[in-house]
Backbone atoms as SQL, in Angstrom:
CREATE TABLE atoms (id INTEGER PRIMARY KEY, chain TEXT, resi INTEGER, resn TEXT, atom TEXT, x REAL, y REAL, z REAL);
INSERT INTO atoms VALUES
  (1, 'A', 1, 'MET', 'N', 30.293, -11.670, -16.013),
  (2, 'A', 1, 'MET', 'CA', 30.285, -11.465, -14.569),
  (3, 'A', 1, 'MET', 'C', 29.722, -10.231, -13.928),
  (4, 'A', 2, 'PHE', 'N', 29.572, -8.745, -14.365),
  (5, 'A', 2, 'PHE', 'CA', 29.189, -7.600, -15.033),
  (6, 'A', 2, 'PHE', 'C', 27.919, -7.610, -14.193),
  (7, 'A', 3, 'MET', 'N', 27.583, -8.498, -15.630),
  (8, 'A', 3, 'MET', 'CA', 26.436, -8.625, -15.085),
  (9, 'A', 3, 'MET', 'C', 25.130, -8.531, -13.904),
  (10, 'A', 4, 'VAL', 'N', 25.821, -9.748, -13.653),
  (11, 'A', 4, 'VAL', 'CA', 25.562, -10.288, -11.743),
  (12, 'A', 4, 'VAL', 'C', 25.888, -9.069, -11.152),
  (13, 'A', 5, 'ASP', 'N', 26.755, -8.519, -10.774),
  (14, 'A', 5, 'ASP', 'CA', 27.671, -7.523, -10.288),
  (15, 'A', 5, 'ASP', 'C', 26.062, -6.842, -9.961),
  (16, 'A', 6, 'ILE', 'N', 25.712, -6.081, -11.720),
  (17, 'A', 6, 'ILE', 'CA', 24.831, -5.168, -11.489),
  (18, 'A', 6, 'ILE', 'C', 23.754, -5.560, -10.939),
  (19, 'A', 7, 'MET', 'N', 23.324, -7.823, -10.585),
  (20, 'A', 7, 'MET', 'CA', 22.386, -7.246, -10.161),
  (21, 'A', 7, 'MET', 'C', 22.262, -7.551, -9.139),
  (22, 'A', 8, 'ILE', 'N', 22.717, -7.680, -7.703),
  (23, 'A', 8, 'ILE', 'CA', 23.059, -7.437, -6.315),
  (24, 'A', 8, 'ILE', 'C', 23.004, -6.158, -6.319),
  (25, 'A', 9, 'SER', 'N', 24.092, -5.610, -7.135),
  (26, 'A', 9, 'SER', 'CA', 23.946, -3.507, -6.431),
  (27, 'A', 9, 'SER', 'C', 21.846, -3.233, -6.552),
  (28, 'A', 10, 'MET', 'N', 22.125, -3.892, -7.751),
  (29, 'A', 10, 'MET', 'CA', 20.393, -3.120, -8.202),
  (30, 'A', 10, 'MET', 'C', 19.410, -3.775, -6.518),
  (31, 'A', 11, 'ILE', 'N', 19.412, -5.316, -6.327),
  (32, 'A', 11, 'ILE', 'CA', 18.361, -5.193, -5.641),
  (33, 'A', 11, 'ILE', 'C', 19.526, -5.154, -4.191),
  (34, 'A', 12, 'PHE', 'N', 20.549, -4.699, -4.068),
  (35, 'A', 12, 'PHE', 'CA', 20.889, -4.063, -2.392),
  (36, 'A', 12, 'PHE', 'C', 20.532, -2.612, -2.761),
  (37, 'A', 13, 'PHE', 'N', 20.227, -1.833, -3.406),
  (38, 'A', 13, 'PHE', 'CA', 19.962, -1.223, -3.757),
  (39, 'A', 13, 'PHE', 'C', 18.404, -0.795, -3.512),
  (40, 'A', 14, 'ILE', 'N', 17.324, -2.171, -4.053),
  (41, 'A', 14, 'ILE', 'CA', 16.133, -1.593, -4.116),
  (42, 'A', 14, 'ILE', 'C', 15.646, -2.031, -2.225),
  (43, 'A', 15, 'LEU', 'N', 16.525, -2.831, -1.529),
  (44, 'A', 15, 'LEU', 'CA', 16.366, -3.450, -0.625),
  (45, 'A', 15, 'LEU', 'C', 16.706, -2.060, 0.418),
  (46, 'A', 16, 'LEU', 'N', 18.060, -1.284, 0.518),
  (47, 'A', 16, 'LEU', 'CA', 17.893, -0.273, 1.436),
  (48, 'A', 16, 'LEU', 'C', 16.728, 0.654, 1.412),
  (49, 'A', 17, 'ILE', 'N', 16.347, 0.100, 0.132),
  (50, 'A', 17, 'ILE', 'CA', 15.338, 2.314, -0.307),
  (51, 'A', 17, 'ILE', 'C', 13.761, 1.405, 0.154),
  (52, 'A', 18, 'ILE', 'N', 13.176, -0.018, 0.731),
  (53, 'A', 18, 'ILE', 'CA', 12.601, -0.564, 0.985),
  (54, 'A', 18, 'ILE', 'C', 12.647, -0.794, 2.611),
  (55, 'A', 19, 'CYS', 'N', 13.750, -0.736, 3.780),
  (56, 'A', 19, 'CYS', 'CA', 14.243, -0.222, 4.591),
  (57, 'A', 19, 'CYS', 'C', 13.840, 1.209, 5.213),
  (58, 'A', 20, 'ILE', 'N', 14.228, 2.331, 4.029),
  (59, 'A', 20, 'ILE', 'CA', 14.764, 3.521, 4.210),
  (60, 'A', 20, 'ILE', 'C', 12.734, 3.839, 4.122),
  (61, 'A', 21, 'LEU', 'N', 12.610, 3.270, 3.179),
  (62, 'A', 21, 'LEU', 'CA', 10.353, 3.853, 3.519),
  (63, 'A', 21, 'LEU', 'C', 9.954, 2.813, 4.963),
  (64, 'A', 22, 'VAL', 'N', 10.061, 1.654, 5.269),
  (65, 'A', 22, 'VAL', 'CA', 9.778, 1.458, 6.944),
  (66, 'A', 22, 'VAL', 'C', 10.215, 2.155, 7.744),
  (67, 'A', 23, 'GLY', 'N', 10.706, 2.585, 7.175),
  (68, 'A', 23, 'GLY', 'CA', 11.712, 3.311, 9.365),
  (69, 'A', 23, 'GLY', 'C', 10.697, 4.460, 8.843),
  (70, 'A', 24, 'VAL', 'N', 10.548, 4.751, 8.387),
  (71, 'A', 24, 'VAL', 'CA', 10.175, 6.364, 8.019),
  (72, 'A', 24, 'VAL', 'C', 8.181, 6.184, 8.401),
  (73, 'A', 25, 'ALA', 'N', 7.851, 5.188, 8.110),
  (74, 'A', 25, 'ALA', 'CA', 6.876, 5.064, 8.612),
  (75, 'A', 25, 'ALA', 'C', 6.579, 4.117, 9.599);
């Protein structure tokens, strides 16, 4: 179960970075 939680956290973090990059660009 921990692996799934880590995967979801990584995906959410990546999406957050993409949103920030799009907002800056």
